[in-house]
C-alpha positions as CSV (number, residue, x, y, z in Angstrom):
1,M,7.1,61.7,5.5
2,N,4.6,59.8,7.7
3,T,1.9,58.3,5.1
4,H,0.2,55.8,7.9
5,P,-3.7,56.6,8.1
6,A,-4.1,55.5,11.6
7,L,-1.0,57.4,13.1
8,P,-2.6,61.2,13.3
9,R,-5.4,59.8,15.5
10,L,-2.9,58.7,18.0
11,A,-2.4,61.9,19.6
12,R,-6.0,62.0,20.5
13,I,-6.8,58.6,21.7
14,G,-5.0,56.9,25.4
15,A,-1.8,55.4,25.3
16,A,-3.8,51.5,25.6
17,S,-6.3,52.3,23.4
18,A,-3.4,53.1,20.6
19,I,-1.4,49.7,21.5
20,A,-4.6,48.1,20.5
21,L,-5.2,50.3,17.5
22,L,-1.9,49.3,16.2
23,G,-2.4,45.9,17.3
24,S,-5.3,45.5,15.2
25,V,-4.0,47.4,12.2
26,A,-0.9,45.0,11.9
27,L,-3.0,42.0,12.0
28,A,-4.8,43.4,9.2
29,N,-1.7,44.3,7.2
30,A,-0.4,40.8,8.0
31,A,-3.7,38.8,7.1
32,T,-3.8,41.2,3.6
33,A,-0.1,40.1,3.0
34,K,-0.9,36.0,3.4
35,A,-4.0,36.2,1.3
36,P,-3.4,34.5,-1.7
37,P,-3.4,36.6,-4.6
38,T,-6.8,36.3,-6.5
39,G,-5.3,36.3,-9.7
40,P,-6.6,34.7,-12.7
41,R,-9.4,32.0,-12.5
42,L,-10.7,30.1,-15.3
43,E,-14.6,28.7,-13.9
44,I,-15.8,25.3,-15.2
45,S,-19.3,24.2,-15.2
46,F,-21.7,21.6,-17.0
47,P,-25.4,21.6,-17.4
48,A,-27.6,19.2,-16.2
49,S,-28.7,18.4,-20.0
50,A,-25.3,17.0,-20.4
51,H,-25.3,15.3,-17.2
52,A,-28.2,15.2,-14.3
53,K,-26.3,14.1,-11.2
54,P,-23.0,15.5,-9.7
55,I,-19.8,14.5,-10.6
56,T,-16.5,13.0,-9.1
57,G,-13.7,13.4,-11.5
58,R,-11.0,16.0,-12.9
59,V,-11.8,19.1,-15.0
60,Y,-9.2,20.3,-17.5
61,V,-8.6,23.4,-19.4
62,A,-6.7,23.1,-22.5
63,I,-5.1,26.1,-24.2
64,S,-3.6,26.7,-27.7
65,R,-2.8,29.5,-30.2
66,S,-4.8,27.5,-32.8
67,N,-8.1,25.9,-33.1
68,A,-6.5,23.6,-36.1
69,K,-8.1,20.6,-34.2
70,P,-9.9,21.2,-30.5
71,P,-7.2,21.9,-27.9
72,I,-7.8,19.0,-26.0
73,E,-6.4,16.8,-28.6
74,Q,-3.6,18.9,-28.4
75,T,-2.2,18.0,-25.3
76,D,0.6,15.9,-24.7
77,P,3.8,15.8,-23.0
78,T,5.1,18.1,-25.5
79,G,1.7,19.6,-26.0
80,V,0.0,22.8,-25.4
81,P,-0.7,23.9,-22.0
82,L,-3.0,21.7,-20.0
83,F,-4.6,22.7,-17.0
84,G,-6.6,19.9,-14.2
85,H,-8.2,20.4,-11.1
86,D,-10.2,17.7,-9.0
87,V,-13.5,17.7,-8.0
88,K,-15.9,15.8,-5.8
89,A,-19.7,15.5,-6.3
90,L,-19.7,18.8,-8.3
91,K,-23.6,19.5,-9.0
92,P,-24.9,20.7,-12.5
93,G,-24.7,24.3,-13.0
94,T,-22.0,24.8,-10.4
95,Q,-18.7,26.7,-11.4
96,V,-15.6,25.3,-10.4
97,A,-12.2,27.4,-10.5
98,I,-9.1,26.7,-12.0
99,T,-6.4,28.9,-10.2
100,H,-3.1,29.4,-9.9
101,A,-2.9,26.8,-7.1
102,D,-3.3,24.2,-9.9
103,F,-0.8,22.4,-11.5
104,G,-0.4,22.5,-15.4
105,T,2.0,21.6,-17.8
106,P,4.0,23.0,-19.8
107,V,3.1,25.9,-18.2
108,H,2.9,25.3,-14.2
109,Q,1.1,27.9,-13.1
110,L,-2.0,29.8,-14.9
111,S,-0.5,33.4,-13.8
112,K,2.8,32.3,-16.0
113,L,0.7,32.1,-19.0
114,P,1.8,35.0,-21.6
115,A,-1.1,37.3,-22.0
116,G,-2.5,37.0,-25.7
117,D,-5.7,35.5,-27.6
118,Y,-6.1,31.5,-27.3
119,W,-8.4,28.9,-27.8
120,M,-10.0,27.6,-24.5
121,Q,-11.7,24.5,-24.1
122,P,-12.9,22.5,-20.7
123,F,-13.2,18.6,-20.5
124,V,-14.6,16.6,-17.2
125,N,-12.9,13.4,-16.6
126,I,-15.2,11.3,-14.7
127,Y,-14.3,9.0,-11.9
128,T,-16.1,5.7,-10.6
129,R,-16.1,4.6,-7.2
130,F,-14.2,1.2,-6.2
131,K,-14.8,-0.1,-3.3
132,R,-12.2,-2.9,-3.5
133,A,-11.9,-6.2,-2.0
134,D,-8.8,-5.2,0.0
135,G,-10.6,-2.6,2.1
136,H,-10.0,0.5,0.3
137,T,-11.8,2.6,-1.6
138,V,-10.6,4.5,-4.5
139,W,-12.0,7.0,-7.2
140,L,-10.8,6.3,-11.3
141,H,-11.8,6.6,-14.1
142,M,-13.5,3.3,-15.4
143,D,-12.5,2.4,-18.7
144,H,-16.0,2.0,-21.5
145,W,-14.0,-0.5,-24.3
146,E,-12.3,2.9,-25.6
147,G,-9.0,1.5,-24.1
148,Q,-8.7,3.7,-20.8
149,D,-8.5,7.3,-23.2
150,W,-10.0,10.0,-21.0
151,K,-10.2,12.1,-24.4
152,R,-12.7,9.5,-26.1
153,S,-14.2,7.8,-23.2
154,P,-17.8,7.5,-23.5
155,G,-20.1,10.2,-21.0
156,N,-17.4,12.4,-20.3
157,L,-17.9,15.9,-21.0
158,Y,-16.5,18.5,-23.5
159,G,-17.1,21.9,-24.7
160,T,-17.0,23.7,-27.6
161,P,-13.0,25.9,-28.0
162,V,-14.2,29.3,-27.3
163,K,-11.5,32.2,-28.5
164,V,-10.6,34.7,-25.6
165,H,-8.2,37.1,-24.5
166,Y,-6.2,36.1,-21.9
167,D,-4.6,38.7,-19.1
168,P,-2.7,36.9,-16.3
169,N,-3.7,40.3,-14.1
170,A,-7.1,40.0,-14.5
171,S,-9.9,39.3,-11.7
172,T,-12.1,39.0,-14.0
173,P,-13.1,35.2,-14.7
174,I,-13.4,33.4,-18.1
175,K,-16.2,31.1,-18.1
176,L,-16.2,27.6,-20.2
177,V,-18.8,25.4,-20.0
178,A,-18.5,21.4,-20.9
179,D,-21.9,21.0,-22.3
180,H,-21.2,18.2,-25.0
181,V,-21.1,14.2,-24.1
182,I,-18.9,11.8,-26.1
183,G,-21.2,8.9,-27.3
184,P,-20.6,5.3,-27.1
185,I,-17.9,3.3,-28.8
186,K,-18.8,1.5,-31.8
187,L,-17.7,-1.9,-32.4
188,P,-16.5,-3.2,-35.6
189,A,-18.9,-5.9,-37.0
190,D,-17.0,-9.6,-36.7
191,T,-16.4,-11.1,-40.3
192,R,-15.4,-14.0,-42.0
193,Y,-12.1,-14.2,-40.3
194,V,-12.1,-11.5,-37.3
195,K,-14.4,-12.2,-34.5
196,R,-14.2,-10.6,-31.0
197,F,-16.3,-10.8,-27.4
198,R,-16.1,-9.3,-24.1
199,I,-17.0,-11.0,-20.8
200,K,-17.6,-10.0,-17.5
201,S,-14.9,-11.3,-14.9
202,A,-15.9,-13.0,-11.5
203,M,-12.4,-12.5,-10.0
204,L,-11.8,-8.7,-11.0
205,S,-15.5,-8.1,-10.3
206,H,-15.0,-8.9,-6.9
207,W,-11.7,-7.7,-6.3
208,W,-12.6,-4.1,-7.5
209,G,-16.2,-4.0,-6.1
210,H,-17.7,-3.0,-9.5
211,P,-17.8,-5.0,-13.2
212,I,-15.0,-5.4,-14.7
213,Y,-15.0,-7.0,-18.3
214,F,-12.1,-8.2,-20.9
215,G,-12.2,-9.9,-23.9
216,A,-10.4,-11.1,-27.2
217,T,-10.1,-10.3,-30.5
218,V,-9.6,-13.1,-32.6
219,L,-8.2,-13.9,-35.9
220,L,-9.3,-17.1,-37.8
221,P,-7.5,-18.8,-40.3
222,R,-8.2,-19.4,-43.9
223,G,-10.4,-22.4,-44.3
224,Y,-11.2,-22.2,-40.6
225,A,-15.1,-22.6,-41.4
226,S,-14.8,-25.4,-44.1
227,H,-12.6,-27.6,-42.0
228,P,-14.4,-28.1,-39.3
229,H,-12.4,-30.7,-37.2
230,V,-9.0,-29.4,-37.3
231,R,-7.7,-27.9,-34.2
232,Y,-4.8,-25.0,-34.6
233,P,-2.0,-23.9,-32.6
234,V,-2.7,-20.1,-30.7
235,I,-0.6,-17.4,-31.1
236,Y,-1.3,-14.5,-28.5
237,D,-0.6,-11.3,-29.8
238,E,0.0,-8.9,-27.0
239,G,-0.2,-5.6,-26.7
240,H,-2.1,-2.4,-26.3
241,F,-5.9,-2.2,-26.7
242,S,-7.5,-2.2,-29.7
243,L,-10.2,-3.5,-31.7
244,H,-8.3,-3.5,-35.1
245,A,-7.4,-7.4,-35.8
246,P,-4.6,-8.8,-34.5
247,M,-1.4,-8.1,-36.7
248,G,-2.6,-5.7,-38.8
249,F,-5.1,-8.0,-40.8
250,D,-8.1,-5.5,-41.2
251,R,-5.4,-2.3,-42.0
252,K,-6.4,-1.2,-45.8
253,G,-3.4,-2.5,-47.9
254,S,-2.4,-4.6,-45.4
255,A,0.5,-7.1,-47.0
256,F,0.1,-9.4,-44.1
257,R,-3.9,-10.0,-45.3
258,K,-2.6,-10.9,-48.2
259,Y,-0.3,-13.0,-46.7
260,W,-2.7,-14.7,-44.6
261,L,-5.2,-15.7,-46.8
262,A,-2.6,-17.3,-49.2
263,D,-2.0,-20.8,-50.1
264,G,1.0,-22.4,-48.5
265,T,0.5,-20.2,-45.2
266,P,0.3,-22.1,-42.0
267,R,-2.8,-21.9,-40.4
268,Y,-2.8,-19.9,-36.9
269,I,-5.3,-18.5,-34.3
270,V,-4.2,-15.1,-33.5
271,V,-5.6,-13.7,-30.4
272,T,-5.1,-10.4,-29.0
273,L,-6.2,-9.8,-25.3
274,Q,-7.8,-7.3,-24.3
275,H,-7.9,-6.3,-20.2
276,P,-8.3,-2.4,-19.6
277,S,-8.0,-2.0,-16.3
278,P,-9.2,1.2,-13.9
279,Y,-5.3,2.3,-14.2
280,Y,-4.5,1.8,-18.2
281,D,-5.4,0.4,-21.7
282,D,-3.5,-2.6,-20.7
283,S,-3.6,-4.7,-16.7
284,Y,0.1,-6.1,-17.8
285,A,-1.9,-9.8,-17.1
286,V,0.1,-10.0,-14.3
287,N,-1.5,-10.0,-10.2
288,S,-0.8,-6.5,-8.8
289,A,-1.2,-5.2,-5.4
290,N,-2.7,-1.8,-6.9
291,D,-4.7,-3.3,-10.2
292,G,-5.9,-6.9,-8.6
293,P,-5.7,-10.6,-9.9
294,W,-5.3,-10.0,-13.5
295,G,-3.3,-12.6,-13.9
296,D,-5.3,-15.1,-12.7
297,A,-8.4,-14.0,-14.3
298,I,-6.6,-13.9,-17.7
299,Q,-5.4,-17.3,-17.2
300,Q,-8.5,-18.9,-15.7
301,E,-11.3,-17.2,-16.7
302,L,-10.0,-15.6,-20.1
303,L,-8.1,-18.1,-22.0
304,P,-10.4,-21.0,-21.2
305,A,-13.5,-18.9,-22.6
306,I,-11.2,-18.7,-25.8
307,D,-10.3,-22.7,-25.9
308,Q,-14.0,-22.8,-25.2
309,R,-15.4,-20.5,-28.3
310,F,-12.5,-21.8,-31.0
311,R,-11.3,-24.7,-32.0
312,T,-7.6,-24.5,-30.6
313,I,-5.1,-27.4,-29.5
314,N,-5.2,-26.9,-25.7
315,Q,-1.4,-27.9,-25.3
316,P,1.4,-26.0,-24.3
317,W,3.6,-26.4,-27.1
318,A,0.6,-24.7,-29.8
319,R,0.2,-21.5,-27.3
320,I,2.9,-19.3,-28.2
321,L,3.4,-15.8,-26.9
322,T,4.6,-12.6,-29.0
323,G,4.0,-8.9,-28.6
324,G,5.8,-5.5,-28.9
325,S,6.8,-2.6,-26.4
326,T,3.9,-3.5,-23.7
327,G,3.3,-6.5,-25.4
328,G,7.4,-7.7,-25.6
329,W,7.0,-7.2,-21.7
330,I,3.7,-9.1,-21.1
331,S,5.0,-12.2,-23.4
332,V,8.4,-12.5,-21.2
333,A,6.5,-11.7,-18.0
334,L,3.7,-14.5,-19.3
335,Q,6.6,-17.0,-20.4
336,V,8.4,-16.4,-17.0
337,F,5.2,-16.4,-14.5
338,H,3.6,-19.6,-16.6
339,P,6.6,-21.4,-18.0
340,D,4.7,-24.6,-18.2
341,Y,1.5,-23.4,-19.6
342,Y,3.2,-21.3,-22.8
343,G,5.6,-23.1,-25.5
344,G,7.7,-20.0,-26.2
345,S,7.7,-16.1,-26.5
346,F,9.1,-13.9,-29.3
347,A,8.8,-10.1,-27.5
348,S,10.2,-7.0,-29.9
349,C,11.0,-3.6,-28.1
350,P,9.8,-5.0,-24.4
351,D,9.5,-2.6,-21.6
352,S,12.5,-2.6,-19.0
353,L,13.1,-6.2,-18.2
354,D,15.4,-4.8,-15.6
355,F,14.9,-2.0,-13.6
356,R,18.6,-1.1,-13.4
357,Y,17.5,0.3,-16.6
358,H,13.7,1.6,-16.2
359,Q,14.0,3.1,-19.4
360,I,17.6,4.8,-18.2
361,V,16.4,5.5,-14.9
362,N,18.2,2.9,-12.2
363,I,15.6,3.1,-9.6
364,Y,17.9,1.0,-7.4
365,A,21.0,3.2,-7.4
366,D,19.9,6.9,-9.0
367,K,18.8,9.2,-6.9
368,N,16.3,11.4,-9.2
369,A,14.6,10.2,-12.1
370,Y,14.8,13.6,-13.8
371,Y,18.3,14.7,-13.5
372,K,22.0,13.6,-13.0
373,Q,23.9,15.7,-11.2
374,H,27.4,15.9,-12.2
375,G,28.9,18.1,-10.1
376,W,28.2,22.0,-10.3
377,V,26.3,20.6,-13.1
378,R,22.5,19.3,-13.1
379,V,21.9,17.3,-16.5
380,E,18.2,16.6,-17.7
381,R,17.8,12.9,-18.3
382,P,16.0,12.0,-21.6
383,D,12.9,10.3,-22.3
384,T,12.3,9.9,-25.9
385,R,14.6,10.0,-28.9
386,K,15.5,9.8,-32.4
387,P,17.8,6.9,-34.0
388,D,20.1,9.5,-35.0
389,G,20.3,10.7,-31.2
390,N,18.4,14.0,-31.2
391,I,16.1,13.8,-28.1
392,T,12.2,14.6,-28.3
393,S,11.5,15.1,-25.0
394,M,12.5,14.4,-21.5
395,M,11.6,12.1,-18.5
396,K,10.1,15.3,-16.4
397,D,8.1,16.4,-19.5
398,E,6.0,12.9,-19.8
399,N,5.6,12.6,-16.2
400,W,4.4,16.3,-15.5
401,Y,2.0,15.6,-17.9
402,E,0.8,12.7,-16.2
403,L,0.6,14.9,-13.1
404,A,-1.7,17.3,-15.1
405,V,-3.7,14.5,-16.3
406,G,-4.1,13.3,-13.0
407,D,-3.0,12.6,-9.3
408,H,-3.0,9.4,-7.4
409,S,-1.3,7.5,-10.5
410,R,-4.6,8.4,-12.4
411,S,-3.5,9.7,-15.8
412,G,-3.9,6.5,-17.7
413,G,-0.4,7.2,-18.8
414,Q,2.4,4.8,-19.5
415,W,4.5,5.6,-16.0
416,D,1.5,5.9,-13.8
417,I,0.7,2.1,-15.1
418,W,4.0,1.1,-14.1
419,E,3.6,2.3,-10.5
420,A,-0.1,0.5,-10.5
421,T,1.3,-2.5,-11.7
422,F,4.7,-3.1,-10.2
423,G,4.3,-0.7,-6.9
424,P,2.9,-1.4,-3.4
425,V,-0.4,0.1,-2.3
426,G,-0.3,3.1,-0.2
427,A,-1.8,3.7,3.1
428,D,-5.0,5.8,0.9
429,G,-5.1,3.5,-1.2
430,Y,-3.3,4.6,-4.3
431,P,-0.1,3.6,-5.9
432,Q,2.8,4.4,-3.9
433,R,5.5,6.2,-6.1
434,I,8.2,5.0,-7.4
435,W,9.5,8.8,-7.5
436,N,8.1,12.1,-6.3
437,K,6.0,13.7,-9.9
438,R,7.0,17.1,-9.2
439,T,10.4,16.5,-8.1
440,G,11.7,13.1,-9.9
441,V,13.1,12.0,-6.0
442,I,13.2,8.3,-6.2
443,N,11.6,6.5,-2.9
444,H,14.2,3.3,-2.8
445,Q,11.9,1.2,-0.7
446,V,9.2,1.2,-3.6
447,A,11.8,0.2,-5.7
448,A,12.7,-2.6,-3.8
449,Y,9.5,-4.1,-4.1
450,W,9.4,-3.3,-7.9
451,K,12.6,-5.9,-7.9
452,Q,11.1,-9.0,-5.8
453,H,7.7,-9.1,-7.6
454,Y,8.3,-7.6,-11.3
455,D,12.1,-7.2,-12.4
456,L,12.1,-9.9,-14.9
457,R,15.4,-10.3,-15.1
458,H,16.4,-10.1,-11.2
459,I,13.3,-13.1,-11.0
460,L,15.1,-15.4,-13.5
461,Q,18.5,-15.1,-12.4
462,T,17.6,-15.5,-8.7
463,Q,15.3,-18.6,-9.6
464,W,17.3,-20.1,-12.5
465,S,17.7,-23.5,-10.7
466,T,13.8,-24.1,-11.2
467,L,13.1,-21.8,-13.9
468,G,15.6,-22.4,-16.5
469,P,14.9,-25.9,-17.1
470,K,11.6,-24.8,-18.1
471,V,12.4,-21.5,-20.3
472,T,15.8,-21.9,-21.4
473,D,15.2,-22.2,-25.0
474,K,11.4,-20.4,-25.1
475,L,12.5,-16.7,-24.7
476,H,13.4,-14.8,-27.7
477,I,13.6,-10.9,-27.6
478,Y,14.3,-8.5,-30.2
479,V,15.3,-4.8,-29.8
480,G,16.4,-1.8,-31.9
481,D,19.8,-0.6,-31.0
482,A,18.7,3.0,-30.7
483,D,15.2,2.1,-29.4
484,T,13.3,5.3,-29.0
485,Y,12.4,5.0,-25.2
486,Y,16.0,3.3,-24.5
487,L,14.4,-0.1,-24.2
488,N,17.4,-1.5,-25.7
489,M,19.2,-1.0,-22.1
490,G,17.2,-3.4,-20.3
491,V,17.5,-5.6,-22.9
492,R,20.7,-5.8,-22.9
493,M,20.9,-6.4,-19.4
494,M,18.7,-9.5,-19.2
495,D,20.8,-10.8,-22.1
496,G,23.8,-10.0,-19.7
497,F,22.7,-12.7,-17.2
498,L,21.1,-15.2,-19.9
499,K,24.9,-15.3,-21.5
500,T,26.1,-16.4,-18.1
501,A,23.4,-18.6,-17.1
502,K,24.5,-22.1,-16.1
503,S,23.0,-25.3,-15.4
504,P,21.0,-24.9,-17.9
505,S,22.7,-22.7,-20.2
506,F,20.7,-20.6,-22.1
507,H,19.1,-21.7,-25.7
508,G,17.1,-19.0,-26.7
509,S,18.1,-15.6,-28.6
510,V,18.5,-11.9,-28.0
511,T,18.8,-10.0,-31.2
512,Y,19.7,-6.7,-32.1
513,Q,19.3,-4.1,-34.9
514,P,21.7,-1.3,-35.2
515,M,20.2,1.9,-35.8
516,A,16.0,0.6,-35.0
517,P,14.3,2.5,-33.2
518,H,11.1,1.5,-31.2
519,C,9.5,-0.9,-32.1
520,W,11.7,-3.3,-34.6
521,G,11.3,-7.1,-34.4
522,P,10.0,-9.6,-36.8
523,R,6.5,-8.8,-37.7
524,G,3.8,-10.5,-40.4
525,D,5.2,-13.1,-42.3
526,A,8.5,-13.3,-41.5
527,L,7.2,-13.5,-37.6
528,I,5.0,-16.5,-38.7
529,H,7.8,-18.2,-40.5
530,T,9.8,-17.7,-37.3
531,I,7.3,-19.4,-35.2
532,T,6.4,-22.0,-37.4
533,Q,10.1,-23.3,-37.8
534,Y,10.3,-23.2,-33.8
535,V,6.8,-24.8,-33.4
536,D,8.3,-27.5,-35.6
537,S,11.4,-28.0,-33.7
538,H,9.7,-27.8,-30.1
539,A,6.3,-29.9,-30.6
540,P,6.2,-33.3,-28.9
541,P,7.0,-36.4,-31.1
542,D,3.0,-37.1,-31.0
543,A,1.9,-33.9,-32.0
544,N,0.0,-33.1,-35.0
545,L,1.7,-30.6,-37.1
546,K,-0.1,-31.7,-40.4
547,D,-4.0,-31.2,-40.2
548,W,-3.5,-27.2,-39.9
549,R,-1.6,-27.1,-43.0
550,Y,-4.1,-27.0,-45.3
């Protein structure tokens, strides 16, 4: 049976015309076949009343079956579906669509979202233009002292969740409006014991081509005001951005607060550095090709500002590093990169000290970060676990979530900051990927760069003849042997070298706790006691160890 609508006409026209007609029909059919399906669309806009100027950044829609809390707040590596779309100079009132072409997670395409009733919430993450001193211009989210958290960053836009019926076969777009603005961060007031300050960094502002600020939250000892002539050792309690006091001093019911204010407690100044970057809530306190000279700025601008504002003992034996996780890595790294400046490091659950175990990925030898191939079977690589071994998320899940939040390492997430800190700059000015974010395929050239610059075990091992004499008794590392993020394995790689180190041999410590998760290590009074014993045994003979013990 002939059903082609053009064929009955062929008997009434000439051969040449027929051929031409057939050609035009074929082209029309081909064009139709190649045209992407319209599919479902989510159209997002924002009014001028929320933001009067065009926005370059990223728009999101979070989708949930429940509105117990806003859908945006339900997104995470194992949370509700999130879709993102980059925008450039998007004007108020202009619609921008999220379609089948936009990546989402855990549902990767909008057309794959099952039909049903959902709560949908729009969000707009605003980027800032940075014209850097290295010649690159990039667009990233500017921290506003919220700790590089796009969900609560002042100035970002969000909409009220709307309940809609979604049909993946429908062509009528769902329209959502982000008409609310996140307000400014309210800073806690200083108290008798807790002080905060924030300053502009000349070095970082020059490098980024934009004002960059860092600061500190400082915990003072009891009697600081009534002992105006006493100077104190400093404990640098490294970690993620937080407006809370160091060591949990200001938490409700804090046992540490009671200890800190008790008679007989050794008196220290404890400082948490606050250095959120355009990539993360923490710069990792080192110089970086992508993130700028944070290491130099902290050492040459921020630490002197602390010494000027507070009565510190400005000598290496009286500068002690501690911290956990990100802060644990920083505590080891600063001791390694500045061995003469700091007097000792007490690091808990540090991020990967050896990139043969970047969590559990060997970036030098493995081909893929997400999967291990065992003959006929491809096994997914886990990302987080419970101490009993149960897996709570896979490597791909967290990376895909970051990709939905932002491309070019712009998610503000953990894997992306490692790329920004440890990796080289790409031709486009953004970090070169350590692996393909979609597939997990590892770039071993980038891995080689990581190794030479930030693999702390490799650096210590290859430079032990010069670093060893300076840090042999200064490194003290603690980790749970069932660390949630498998960070115990990087510690074991470091420990393996330290146990074999010669000329000098290693005189520090590496301590494991069986079945302990992230982030095991000494805390509170136990940590202060450990540090005090160390300071007493390592201070020079002429050091004043009495005045600050009242």
